[in-house]
PAKOL-245375 format. One line per field, with one value per residue (C-alpha): residue in one letter; x, y, z. Coordinates in pm, 1 decimal. Example, Ala and Ser with C-alpha at 12.3 -4.5 7.8 and 13.67 -1.06 7.14 Angstrom:
// PAKOL-245375
type: c(A:S)
px: c(1230.0:1367.0)
py: c(-450.0:-106.0)
pz: c(780.0:714.0)
// end
This chain:
// PAKOL-245375
type: c(M:L:E:I:I:P:D:L:P:D:H:V:V:G:L:K:A:T:G:K:V:E:A:D:D:Y:R:S:V:L:M:P:A:V:E:E:R:L:R:E:H:P:R:V:R:L:L:Y:L:L:G:D:G:F:E:G:F:T:R:G:A:A:W:E:D:A:K:V:G:M:R:H:F:T:H:F:E:R:V:A:V:V:T:D:D:D:M:I:E:G:L:V:K:A:F:G:F:A:L:P:G:E:V:R:L:Y:D:T:E:E:Y:E:E:A:R:R:W:I:S:E:P:P:S:P:G:K:L:D:F:E:F:I:A:D:R:R:V:L:V:L:E:P:N:D:E:L:E:V:G:D:F:A:R:I:A:A:E:I:D:P:V:I:E:E:A:G:G:L:A:G:I:M:I:V:A:P:R:F:P:G:W:D:D:F:S:A:F:T:T:H:L:K:F:V:R:Q:H:H:E:K:V:R:R:V:A:V:V:T:E:D:R:F:L:S:A:L:P:R:I:A:S:R:F:V:D:A:D:V:R:H:F:P:V:A:E:R:D:A:A:L:L:W:V:G:E:D)
px: c(9103.1:9028.2:8742.7:8676.3:8352.8:8168.6:7961.0:8179.0:8302.6:8606.6:8845.0:8739.4:8891.5:8653.6:8780.0:8599.5:8815.4:8696.7:8871.6:9247.1:9402.0:9738.9:10026.6:9926.6:9585.5:9762.2:9982.6:9707.6:9403.2:9477.9:9791.2:9661.5:9337.9:9520.6:9775.0:9501.0:9311.1:9622.5:9682.1:9360.4:9344.2:9610.5:9457.8:9230.5:9001.8:8988.0:8683.3:8798.6:8528.7:8639.7:8307.7:8187.0:8381.0:8716.6:8964.7:9276.5:9599.3:9896.8:10234.6:10318.6:9988.7:10062.8:10397.8:10235.5:9981.6:10263.5:10439.3:10122.1:10097.5:10459.7:10454.7:10132.9:10158.9:10027.7:9798.0:9504.6:9256.4:9015.6:9017.1:8707.1:8762.1:8449.0:8498.5:8385.5:8727.8:8866.5:9229.4:9175.1:8983.4:9271.3:9529.1:9325.6:9281.6:9651.1:9799.0:9523.6:9619.7:9959.3:9810.9:9797.4:9437.2:9121.8:9057.9:8724.3:8629.2:8283.3:8109.8:7983.7:7623.5:7735.2:7860.0:7614.1:7715.6:8082.4:8001.0:7822.0:8110.2:8381.2:8176.4:8106.2:8206.9:8551.4:8571.1:8539.8:8857.4:8954.3:9179.5:9032.5:9239.3:9221.0:9442.2:9487.3:9566.2:9686.4:9945.2:10015.4:9967.3:9806.1:9634.6:9590.8:9367.4:9340.9:9038.2:9100.2:9340.0:9484.0:9373.5:9530.4:9260.5:9346.8:9678.5:9527.8:9273.4:9543.9:9768.3:9481.8:9433.4:9790.0:9985.9:9844.0:9935.0:10287.3:10328.7:10213.4:10388.0:10690.7:10609.2:10418.9:10510.2:10422.4:10210.2:10046.0:9950.4:9694.4:9656.1:9606.5:9699.6:9874.1:9599.3:9803.3:9724.8:9431.0:9656.8:10009.3:9928.4:9820.3:10154.4:10358.0:10145.3:10211.0:10585.3:10561.9:10362.9:10626.2:10908.6:10739.8:10651.6:10897.5:11133.8:10844.8:10755.4:10952.0:10813.4:10608.0:10435.4:10324.3:10050.8:9999.5:10027.0:10112.5:10460.9:10531.1:10428.2:10611.0:10932.1:10863.9:11073.9:11387.3:11319.7:11215.5:11520.2:11728.3:11500.4:11327.7:11443.9:11167.9:11212.0:10992.0:10878.2:10646.9:10378.3:10139.5:9772.0:9717.9:9961.9:9782.9:9752.0:10122.3:10200.4:9993.7:10171.8:10514.0:10445.3:10312.3:10583.7:10758.2)
py: c(8593.2:8758.0:8655.8:8768.2:8967.0:8825.3:8991.5:9296.9:9431.7:9253.5:9543.3:9556.1:9343.4:9313.2:9187.5:9115.7:9090.7:8878.4:8762.7:8820.0:8899.9:8727.6:8762.5:8448.4:8603.7:8866.5:8613.5:8360.6:8585.0:8951.3:8929.6:8659.9:8855.3:9181.8:9017.9:8836.7:9157.9:9352.3:9106.8:9237.9:9598.7:9872.1:9978.6:9809.8:9916.8:9784.0:9751.5:9664.5:9574.5:9550.0:9476.5:9365.2:9038.0:9209.1:9170.9:9335.9:9259.5:9054.9:9225.6:9017.9:9112.2:9481.2:9433.1:9244.0:9524.6:9777.1:9562.3:9543.2:9920.7:9968.8:9709.0:9839.8:10204.3:10342.6:10052.3:10136.6:10370.2:10379.0:10238.5:10223.6:10130.1:10035.1:10024.3:10154.9:10091.7:10425.0:10320.6:10208.3:10527.8:10732.3:10548.4:10594.3:10965.9:11006.8:10818.0:10791.4:11124.1:10980.3:10720.1:10823.3:10706.1:10823.7:10693.4:10712.2:10607.1:10468.2:10351.1:9993.2:10114.0:10285.9:9963.1:9970.2:10328.0:10222.9:9930.4:10158.6:10406.4:10145.2:9986.8:10303.8:10288.7:10439.3:10795.9:10841.0:11048.2:11405.6:11351.6:11362.1:11196.8:11120.8:10898.7:11024.5:10696.7:10825.1:11047.1:10811.6:11106.6:11095.9:11420.4:11468.8:11740.2:11743.4:11932.4:11887.5:11719.9:11399.1:11066.9:10721.0:10582.5:10834.2:10665.0:10316.2:10428.6:10584.3:10279.5:10052.0:10265.6:10317.4:10014.7:9788.4:10055.7:10084.5:9708.3:9683.2:9991.6:10004.1:10350.1:10674.9:10965.9:11199.2:11316.6:11659.7:11788.6:12070.2:12239.8:12615.6:12571.5:12304.1:12089.2:11906.9:11562.7:11433.8:11260.8:11132.7:10801.2:10981.1:11163.5:10843.3:10666.0:10955.2:10917.9:10543.4:10598.4:10839.1:10600.8:10312.5:10501.7:10784.6:10568.6:10483.3:10845.7:11054.2:11402.1:11577.0:11912.0:12104.0:12352.6:12588.9:12937.1:12800.2:12894.6:12558.5:12361.1:12606.4:12513.1:12140.9:12101.8:12222.4:11993.5:11691.4:11703.2:11564.2:11266.9:11156.6:11057.2:11242.5:11585.6:11813.6:12162.2:12429.9:12599.4:12881.0:12786.6:12998.3:12770.3:12444.1:12356.0:12416.5:12195.6:11912.2:11940.1:11935.2:11648.5:11429.6:11499.4:11202.6)
pz: c(15915.1:15581.5:15355.6:14998.9:14962.5:14658.9:14385.8:14329.2:13993.3:13850.2:13927.2:14296.0:14572.7:14867.4:15204.9:15530.1:15841.9:16132.7:16446.3:16452.0:16113.0:16070.3:15824.6:15639.8:15562.3:15352.3:15177.7:15104.6:15048.7:14977.7:14765.2:14526.1:14477.7:14402.5:14171.1:13978.6:13909.3:13817.1:13535.1:13378.3:13503.6:13539.7:13873.4:14123.8:14405.0:14759.6:14987.8:15340.5:15595.6:15959.4:16129.1:16470.8:16459.0:16396.6:16686.3:16544.3:16358.9:16466.6:16438.0:16131.5:15966.1:16016.7:15840.5:15552.2:15520.1:15490.1:15227.1:15017.4:15030.9:14927.2:14649.7:14494.6:14597.1:14265.6:14177.6:14405.4:14239.2:14533.6:14887.1:15107.7:15473.8:15670.4:16047.3:16385.2:16539.2:16663.0:16619.0:16256.5:16181.3:16322.9:16111.8:15793.1:15863.7:15944.7:15649.3:15389.1:15232.0:15133.4:14899.6:14531.7:14493.8:14668.5:15021.1:15205.0:15556.3:15642.3:15961.0:15951.9:15915.8:15593.1:15435.2:15143.3:15063.7:15064.2:14838.6:14590.0:14584.5:14533.6:14251.1:14051.6:13682.8:13611.1:13491.7:13113.9:13128.8:13056.3:12755.8:12405.3:12134.8:11765.0:11553.7:11196.7:11024.7:10686.9:10859.3:11152.0:11386.3:11729.4:11838.0:12214.4:12363.4:12744.7:12874.9:13248.1:13492.5:13346.7:13496.6:13502.1:13275.6:13004.2:12931.8:12930.6:12668.9:12450.4:12475.6:12373.8:12060.8:11944.1:12067.0:11792.5:11533.0:11668.8:11667.6:11305.2:11162.8:11391.4:11525.6:11482.9:11259.9:11542.1:11831.5:11845.6:12190.5:12180.1:12519.9:12556.1:12924.0:13129.0:13286.7:13550.7:13693.6:13894.6:14148.1:14200.9:14037.2:13718.5:13717.9:13755.1:13493.4:13255.3:13305.5:13249.2:12928.9:12794.5:12886.7:12706.7:12387.4:12322.1:12115.3:11880.5:11794.8:11545.2:11617.5:11886.2:11829.5:12139.2:12047.2:12338.9:12485.6:12828.2:12950.6:13110.2:12802.6:12575.7:12755.9:12711.4:12392.0:12571.5:12867.9:12662.5:12434.7:12723.1:12787.8:12466.7:12120.0:11932.3:11775.8:11990.8:11880.6:12017.1:11806.9:11907.6:11906.4:11592.3:11406.0:11478.4:11107.5:11053.8:11352.2:11207.7:10873.1:11038.5:11278.1:10995.1:10738.0:10578.7)
// end
């Protein structure tokens, strides 16, 4: 059976497995807990304790476990698996790398360490942004690999503005080099953010010396409605004037 581990942060689902874990445990315990938290958080964390009383999974439970992974592939920010079972450890080591989020394996004697890690506050992010209200321009300045939380913070800032004004005059991206993404989930979240917002932005100025980002206007013109232009870093002021023009 599966039991919910209490007294964890709201974005963390904690599970303790005892005896034989069956398919119904996933349907009645795990899935409702994950779905409930996803209504409040874009990503959740999972603490999975398979201690001394754990006897294994039924075949149906293994299939339900796979379905949870497929359905919420990009929704798990961190997963901590606590077990002394050699087979479970082998599976986590073999397939854990494929998950977009971070996966760590702990022995049962390291349970408190796993609990501390899964409960750590989320990263403050690596993307600085400023909304210039009188121009209705959003300025983005990444200073390291982009994270999932970056896009949630931006959306919380600009979505109310978009709803009230009907859109933004423009977005200016200032990045001397292309920073990349922290993980696959950050990449897919970035794509989702662009898909949800590009029709609400009139112009995008890309201020960079990076070759990849310099080519972005040509690439983006096929996928977004906004007018996208490249500016050298030395022309940042000119880019801001252009992107905020009436």
